[in-house]
C-alpha positions, -999 to +999 in steps of 0.1 A: +290-731-016+288-715-049+305-746-068+273-768-052+246-744-060+258-741-097+264-779-099+233-791-080+254-809-053+245-814-020+269-794+004+268-791+046+287-766+060+291-759+099+305-730+115+320-736+150+333-708+173+360-722+201+352-705+236+389-718+248+408-717+216+439-694+229+440-716+262+457-741+240+494-743+230+505-742+197+522-775+187+547-762+169+560-744+198+554-771+221+579-794+199+603-766+199+603-764+236+608-802+241+634-803+218+653-774+238+650-795+269+662-826+249+631-848+253+638-877+233+629-876+195+604-906+195+582-888+224+582-858+204+571-872+172+542-892+197+529-860+205+533-842+172+511-870+158+485-867+184+482-830+184+482-827+145+459-856+139+454-861+101+427-889+101+402-862+088+425-856+058+429-893+046+392-901+060+382-885+025+351-871+042+351-839+026+334-820-002+348-827-036+348-797-064+356-810-098+350-796-136+354-815-167+359-805-202+365-813-235+401-793-246+402-802-283+371-811-302+390-829-329+408-856-305+379-851-280+406-850-256+393-847-218+409-825-190+394-826-156+399-806-129+397-819-088+401-807-051+386-821-020+377-796+008+369-809+044+380-778+068+388-739+067+397-725+101+410-693+112+419-680+150+393-693+165+366-699+140+367-734+120+345-747+093+336-779+080+325-791+046+313-820+038+285-839+012+262-852+033+245-853+069+263-887+079+296-873+069+291-840+084+284-864+119+315-886+114+340-855+112+324-838+140+334-868+161+367-869+149+369-831+155+353-832+193+381-860+201+411-837+188+388-808+208+388-828+243+425-836+241+436-799+235+410-787+261+394-766+238+355-757+241+330-750+214+304-723+220+279-742+207+255-709+206+276-693+182+275-721+162+258-723+128+253-751+101+242-744+064+227-769+039+223-769+002+206-793-023+200-816+006+159-833+010+136-819+033+136-849+058+176-846+062+169-807+070+143-815+101+167-839+113+198-818+114+234-826+130+240-840+165+273-821+186+275-836+215+239-832+233+229-806+211+209-810+177+218-781+157+194-775+128+203-751+093+195-717+093+174-697+074+184-680+043+176-651+056+196-654+088+204-616+102+240-605+108+240-579+135+266-547+125+280-521+146+262-488+155+270-453+166+249-435+190+264-403+208+270-369+192+304-367+176+324-342+153+330-346+115+365-355+122+351-383+148+326-395+116+348-399+094+375-416+115+345-445+125+335-445+084+370-447+070+382-469+100+352-488+111+326-490+085+345-495+054+367-524+070+331-539+076+319-540+047+353-548+029+345-583+048+312-585+034+329-580-003+346-614+003+322-634-014+298-611-031+299-581-050+278-548-051+264-527-083+276-486-079+240-480-071+239-504-040+273-490-030+257-454-028+225-464-011+247-483+016+267-450+022+245-423+014+236-422+053+270-418+061+275-392+038+249-373+046+261-373+084+297-363+074+278-332+054+257-325+084+287-325+107+310-304+084+282-277+080+279-284+043+246-283+025+230-315+015+232-306-024+275-303-019+286-326-046+303-362-030+332-355-049+344-329-021+334-354+003+356-380-014+384-357-026+419-367-006+428-327-009+394-322+014+378-345+037+396-379+022+364-398+026+363-435+012+343-444-015+328-478-013+326-483-052+361-471-056+375-498-027+351-525-039+370-525-073+404-522-051+397-551-032+380-576-057+406-566-085+436-574-055+418-607-043+415-624-076+447-616-083+462-636-054+435-662-058+448-664-098+486-664-086+481-688-054+492-722-053+478-741-027+439-748-022+425-712-030+447-713-059+432-747-072+396-739-065+395-702-083+410-724-113+379-750-110+353-718-111+373-700-142+374-732-161+338-737-152+333-701-161+352-701-195+332-735-206+300-712-203+320-687-222+327-709-249+351-683-265+385-686-280+395-654-258+402-658-222+374-646-203+398-625-180+406-609-212+379-606-234+365-576-242+328-586-229+312-610-207+286-637-207+253-625-197+247-644-158+221-642-133+239-616-108+253-636-076+253-671-095+295-667-100+308-645-079+339-647-104+320-636-131+305-607-112+340-593-101+351-593-137+321-573-144+331-549-117+367-549-131+357-544-167+340-515-160+371-496-151+388-508-175+413-539-158+417-570-170+440-598-162+465-616-184+467-651-175+502-671-179+508-690-212+504-724-192+472-715-178+455-697-205+466-730-232+447-755-208+416-729-204+409-722-241+389-746-262+400-735-297+378-735-325+382-755-354+366-765-392+354-793-391+362-819-424+339-822-450+323-857-444+320-846-405+293-816-418+276-831-445+279-872-435+287-880-463+311-913-474+351-901-474+354-912-509+327-886-522+349-851-535+347-820-518+330-793-532+350-766-548+334-736-524+342-757-493+380-761-507+385-721-508+367-720-472+395-744-464+425-721-476+413-686-464+400-696-429+424-729-417+456-712-397+469-746-381+460-777-408+469-805-386+443-797-362+424-775-388+422-745-363+410-713-377+429-681-379+425-661-346+412-628-366+383-650-372+377-667-337+377-630-325+352-624-348+331-650-346+335-642-309+314-668-288+285-669-313+304-701-330+330-724-321+324-754-350+322-738-385+295-761-397+266-758-424+232-740-417+199-750-437+184-713-450+166-698-471+180-676-498+172-655-527+186-670-559+185-662-599+174-702-602+166-732-582+199-750-589+223-718-578+254-742-579+282-718-589+288-683-562+307-653-567+329-652-534+341-616-522+373-610-508+369-622-473+363-660-484+329-661-467+308-636-482+295-647-518+271-639-545+252-659-567+259-657-605+242-632-627+235-610-594+233-570-606+259-560-582+284-583-599+279-562-631+282-530-616+317-541-601+326-553-638+318-519-647+338-499-618+366-522-619+376-509-656+381-472-642+417-482-624+407-491-587+417-517-566+396-550-561+385-543-526+377-506-530+355-513-560+339-540-545+331-519-514+312-495-535+299-518-557+282-537-525+269-501-510+249-495-547+213-496-544+187-504-573+167-470-583+131-472-569+110-481-597+134-517-598+127-521-565+091-524-566+091-550-593 
C-alpha cells in the first residue's frame, strides 16, 4: 500500500476472514496419509493439483511493485527491481492485492472455487475492502463477493481494542499491560512508527493507574516504574526500537517476497537520498513527510538510538549511485578539440579517485554528501580585481581559490618566510582580517 501511494498507482486490497478454515484438512498431511495407505501416485498428484490451485499465481492478476534507476551516470546503465504480489495469508485471514476492480473480481472468482472445493466459508461481515488511487466511479461500484457488494471502508475506519473494567491489584495491572496491551501495540507497530511523545501519551493513563494501584504519588518518576529491579513495566518507546530494528534486520536478510519488497522500497529511498553513502549507514537521513515511507520512519527511530544497519557488499554496490566528475566538454558543451583549462586539470588531479569511470574520492563524496552528485560549473557573481580574472591562486585543498593580487596572498607570502608549513600559514592567512579603516573603503 505504501508503494502504491508513493508511485501513485491504483491498488485494490481485499481482507477476507474464513469462518470454517479449521474444518478443512492440511494438504501436505492429506497427501502423506494417502501415501501411507498406498493410494496410486497419479491419484495423489491429481488431488494435490486440485487443492493447491496455482491458477492465481500464473494468471498475473496481482499487484506489481517495481523500481528503476540509473546505477552509473556515465554509462547510463539502468537497473530495475520487480515483484508481483497477489495474496498473503495467515491462519484464517487472507489478503488479496490487485491493481484494478476487474482483476479483483477475477481473483475472487478463482478463490471462491477453491473455497467451495475445500469446504471453506467466508465471513462476509468481517471482510473489508481498501482502494487506493482509484477513480470515484469505480469506488462507488465496489466489488461483488457472491451475492454481496462490498464497498471500500472509510479512511478513519475504527478498530476495536481491549478494555479493562473491574478493580484489580498493581501486579495484575502490570501483567495486563506487559502481556496484553504492549503486544497489541506491538502488532500495530508492524506498519507504523510512533514519536517518543506519542508513546508517552498512549501509556500515560496506564502508568498513572499502576502508580495509583501501587500507592505511589503521581509525581513519582517513570524511571522507577520501568526499572527492572522495581516494577519492570515495559517502556513502549524502547520496545518500539527493539521491534522495528529486529523486524528491519529480518526483512533485509529475507530471501523471499518480504526481502524483495524491502529491497525495492530501500532502493526507492536511496534514489531519493541520492548520496554516496548507503541510507542505512549514513549519519543523516532525508527529510520526508512522516508516514510517507515506513522504512525511512524506522531508520529515523533507530538513528535516534545510534543504531545503523551495515549492508552486504553486493547489496551496497547495487544500491549506491557513484558520484563522478564530468568531462570538460560535457560541462561546457564545447568541442572535444578545444583544450581543457589549466585549473580544470588541477581539479581532475585532486578529486578523481578512479580515472576509468571518473569517480571522485570517497573523502570528497562524504564531504559533499547529498548536496552534489555531479561536479559541474555553476554561474555565480564574485568579486575580482579585474573583469577578466583568468588566473587564480589555488589553495591546498585543491578546490578553494583566490584571485591573483588578493591581499591575503601577500599576507601568506610574508608569513611563509617565518619557516612554518604551508598548511599552517595558509590557515593563519585565511583568518587574517583587514583593519577597520580599510574595510570601509
